[in-house]
N, C-alpha and C positions, 0 to 999 in steps of 0.2 A: 283404253285402247290407244295405240300409237301407229302412225303411218309407216308402212314398211317398204312400199314401192308400187310398181304397176304390174298387172297381169294381162295376158292377151285374151283370157276368157273370164266370165263373171266369177267363177269359183276357183279359178286357177291359182297356182303358186306364183310368187314374185319372180318375174323374168327380167324386168328392167329395174335396176337398182340405181341408186344415186352415186354419181361419180364425183368423189371429193376433189379431185384435181381440177376438173373443168367446172365443178359446182353445178352440174346439170344432170338430167336424166337422159341417157343415150338411147334414142329410139332409132333403130336401123331402117324402118320402113313405115310409111303412113298407115293409119288404121285406127281402130277403136281399142282403147286400153282401159283397164279397170283398176281403180285404186284398191290396194290391199292393206287392211288394218289388222294388227295382231295385238293380243292382250299384253299389257305391260307386266313384265316379270316381277312378282312381288317378293321382296326380300324380308323375311321374317326377322324382326329386331330381336336381339338377344342382350342380356345384361352384360355379357362380356364385351360386345361391340359398343354398347351405349355408355357404359360406366368405367371403361378401362383407362381412359385418358384424363389428363388434368382438365379442370373446368375453367372457362374464361368467366370474368365477372358478369357478363350479360347472357351467359348460356343458361337457358331455362329448360325445365322438364317438358317433354312433348307428350301428346296424348297417348302415343304408342308406348312410351316409356313408363307411364304411371303404374302399370300392372307388372312390370318386370321385377323379378326378385333377385337382388344381389346375392352372390354366392361367396364373395370374399370381403374382407374388411375394407380393402381399397374401393371396391365397387359400392359398398354401403356408404362410405364417406363421400364418394363422388355423387351418388344419387341424392344424399342429404344436402349437398351443396347446391345441386340443381333445383331442388325443392325450395331452398331458401332464396335462391335467385328469382324463382318464379314468385315467391311471396313478396319480395321487395318490389318487384315490377308491378304487383297489384296493389301495394299498400297505398300509394299516393292516390287520393281521391276515393278511397274505399267508402262505400255507402252501405250501412247495415240498417235495415228497416225494423220497426217494432215487431213485425210478425216473424222475424227471424230470431229475436232474443226477447224473452219475457220471463217474469217470475213464475215459478211453477205453482200450481194450485196448492193452497195451504202454506205457502212460503211467506215469510215476513220481509222479504227483500223488496226494496223500493228502488227501481231503476231510474237514475237521473238522466243519463245520456250514454250514447254509444258512439265512440269516435275512432278515428284513425290513430294507431299507435305511433307516437313520435319519440318514445324513449329509446335512444340508440343503444344504451346499455342492455336493455331488455331484448332488443332485436338481435344484437351481436351475440349475447350469451345463449339465445335460443338455438343457435347453430349446434352447440354442444349437446343440447337436449334432443334435437331432431336426430343427430348422429347416433346418440345412445339408444334411442327408441328404434332407429333403423336396424341397429345391430341385434337388438332383442327380437325384432320382427324377423330378421334373417335367420336367427337360430330356431325360430318356430316355423320356418318355411313360408313366411308371409312377407308383406312389405307395407310401406307407407305410400298411399296414393296422392295425398294432398295435405297441405298445411294451411290453416287459417289463423289469423291473428286479429284481435280486436281489443280496444280499450273500453272496458266496462266500468262506468262510474255508477255506483249504487250504494245504498245504505242497508243496514241490517245484515242478517245472515240466513242462509238456507239454500234451497235448490233453485236453479235457473235453467230454463229450457232454451236450447239452441237448435235451430233448424239447420241440419247439415245436408239434407237431401235424401229422398226415398231410395236412391240408388245405393245408399250405404246401409240400408236396413239389414239388421242381423249381424253387422260387423262391429268391431271394437274401435272406439275412438279413445285416444290418449289425450287428456286435457291437462294443459300446463297453466300454472298460476304464478305470476312473477310478483314477489313481495320481498322487500328489504334486500335486494340484490341476489335473490335465490329463486330458482324455478322449482316448484313442487308439482308432482303429477298425480293424477288419478285416472282410473279406467272406467269407461261407460259403454254400455251396449246401445247401439242405435236402434230405436224402436221401429215398428213397421211404418210409421208415418214420417220417418226421417229425423226424429228428434233425439237429442241426448239431454240428460238432466243431471249435471254435476252439482256437487254441494260446495258452498263457500262460506267462510266466516269473515272474509274481507275481499276487496275488489281492486283490481288494477289490470295490467295487460293479461289477456287470456289467449292461450294458443290451443288449437285443436288439430291433432294429428290423426287423420283418417286412414285406417289401415284395412287390409284385406282379411285380417284375422277374424275368426268367429268365436274364439275363446280368449279369455284374458291372459295376458302374458304373466308368467311366473318368475321371470328373471329381470323384471323391469326396475331400474333405479328410480326411486321416488323423489330424490332430492339432488339438485345439481350443485356444482361447486360454487361458492360465493363469488360474485363479481367484485370489482374494485369499489363498488358503492356500499359504504357503511358496513364493511366486513365484520367489524368488531361486534356490531349489534344485530347482525343478520340472523334471523331465525325463521324457518319456513312456516307457512300457515298450514293448518290441518288440511289434509288432502284426500282422506278416505272417502270413496264415493258413497258409502253408506252413512256418512256423517259422524263416524266414530273418531276420526282425526288421527293424524300421525304426528307425534310430538318430536320428530327428529330435529336435531340442530347441528350447526356447524361444530366439528370437534374443536376448532380453534376458539370458538366462543366459550365453551365449557372450560377449556384449559386456562384461558385468561382469567375467568372468574375464580378458579381454584387458586391460581398464583396470587391474585389480589388478596383473598382472605388469609392465605398463608403469610403474606407480608404483614398484614395488619396484626395478626396474632403474634408474630415475632417482635413487632414494635411494642405491643402492650406488655409482653413478657419482659423485654429489656427495661421498660419504664418501671415495672414492679420491682425488679432487682435493684435498680438505682435508688428508688425510694426507700427500700429496706436497708440498704447500706448507709444511707444518710441518717436514717433514724437510729441505727446502731451507733453511729459516730457521735450523735448528740448525747446518747446515754452514757458513753464513756467519758465525755466531758463533765 
C-alpha cells in the first residue's frame, strides 16, 4: 500500500492531494481529514523487459526473473550472464556442508574436501555452458533458475549425492564437470527429497544448473569447446548419468594424433628406401 492523500470522510476518495510546487497538502478549511492508502500497482515482469538490454558486470538475477523464460537468443544470453554474475557474487566464502554433498550408497567415492572454486579458467568457460543450456531450455519452453558451483575433491569413482532443494523436486538438473580444460554435462532428475545423484569417474569443479524442465533435454550439447588450458591433451571425462560414459573428445586432439602417426610412417618409409639404395650400391662395387 502507498499513501495517496487525504479524504474528508473515513471511506471517501482523495480530495486533498500533494502540491509539488509548495511541497505541502493544501487544506482550505480546518477539520478532520483521513489518510487514504491505495494498493501499489504491480508490474508483471517479462523476459522482454528483463533480458533485452546489455548486462553490467554487477547486475545479478532477481527472484522475480528466475522463472522468466527467454524467447530470443539475445534474451537467453542476457539471462545466462545475469545467472553467472549471481554465481560470482556468491562464490567468495561459499560454504558447503557434508549434508549437502555425500557419496551415494554403494558408491566407492571417498570425499576429501568441498571447497570454493578458484579456477578462473573453469569459471570463465562455464559462461559458454550456461548459455548453451539456456538455449536448449528455451527451445523446450523451460529455463534455468539457478546455477551452483563447487570444488569437489574426492577419490574413486561412482555416484555422489547433491542436495539442491525440495523446491526443485521433479525437475531436471544439468550437471557439469570441468576436466582438462573441457566441461562435460549430464542430466539428473531431482528426487522428492531434493537430491540429485550424478556419476563421476574423476573430480574437480562441479556445476549444477537447476532448470524448470520436467523431462530431459534432447538437444543438449554434452561437451564444451576446449579452453586454453592444455588443449592438445584435453579429453572429456565420461558424463552419462547412468554411468555408461560418453567418450567424446576434442576433434583437434584426434586430428593431431593422426598427423603424428602419418609423419612417423613417412619417416620410416624414407629410411627404408635409403637403406635399400645403399645396400644396392655396395653390391655393385
